[in-house]
C-alpha positions in Angstrom: 134.0 80.9 96.4 132.4 80.1 100.1 131.7 83.0 102.6 134.8 80.8 104.7 137.0 80.8 101.7 136.3 84.9 101.2 136.8 85.2 105.0 140.1 83.2 105.5 141.6 85.1 101.9 140.6 88.5 103.6 142.3 87.4 106.6 145.7 86.6 104.9 145.5 89.6 103.3 145.2 91.8 106.5 147.9 90.1 108.2 150.3 90.4 105.1 149.3 94.5 105.3 150.1 94.2 108.8 153.5 92.5 108.5 154.6 95.1 105.8 153.3 98.0 108.0 155.1 96.6 110.9 158.4 96.4 109.3 157.7 99.8 107.9 157.4 101.2 111.5 153.8 102.3 110.6 151.9 99.5 113.1 153.5 100.2 116.3 150.1 100.0 118.0 150.7 96.2 117.7 153.7 96.8 120.1 152.6 99.4 122.5 153.4 97.9 125.6 156.9 97.2 124.8 157.4 100.8 123.5 156.5 102.0 126.6 159.1 100.0 128.5 161.3 101.0 125.5 164.6 101.3 127.9 164.2 97.3 128.1 163.8 96.5 124.3 165.2 97.2 121.0 162.1 98.6 118.9 163.4 97.7 115.4 164.0 94.2 116.6 160.7 93.7 118.0 159.4 95.2 115.0 160.8 92.3 112.8 159.7 89.9 115.3 155.7 90.6 115.2 156.2 91.2 111.2 157.4 87.5 110.9 154.5 86.4 113.2 152.1 88.3 111.3 153.4 87.1 108.0 153.4 83.6 109.4 149.5 83.8 110.3 149.1 85.0 106.8 150.8 82.1 105.4 148.7 79.6 107.6 145.7 81.1 106.8 146.4 80.8 103.1 147.4 76.9 103.8 143.9 76.5 105.3 142.2 78.1 102.3 144.1 75.8 99.9 143.0 73.0 102.0 146.2 72.1 104.0 145.3 69.9 106.5 145.2 71.9 109.9 147.2 69.2 111.7 150.1 69.9 109.5 149.8 73.5 109.9 149.6 73.2 113.4 153.1 71.1 113.8 154.4 73.8 111.7 153.1 76.7 113.9 153.4 75.7 117.2 157.6 75.6 117.2 157.7 78.4 114.8 155.4 80.6 117.6 157.6 79.3 120.5 160.7 80.2 118.8 159.1 83.8 118.3 158.3 84.2 121.5 161.3 83.4 122.8 163.3 85.5 120.2 161.0 88.4 121.8 162.1 88.2 125.4 166.1 87.2 124.6 167.3 88.9 121.2 165.1 92.0 121.2 166.0 92.8 124.8 168.8 95.0 125.2 171.7 94.2 126.7 172.8 96.1 129.9 
């Protein structure tokens, strides 16, 4: 295994662990800005969105590790990332 493969494997494991920690509520440092503005955002929903983001990054690094073309992952990642950002500012906002 080359150094690049080991680096990608470690990155995918780290992002998977961060996603699990986010779902359990133990990684709120990632949503620190939104917690300060907690009157505007639903924190459990933000945790779900950020956990999905971390899992998505972990899946992409795993796909790159196994030799999937980077352009294919790009065409999958960009639309999903846009959807996650839209959800962050619509679904996770508290209704007035």
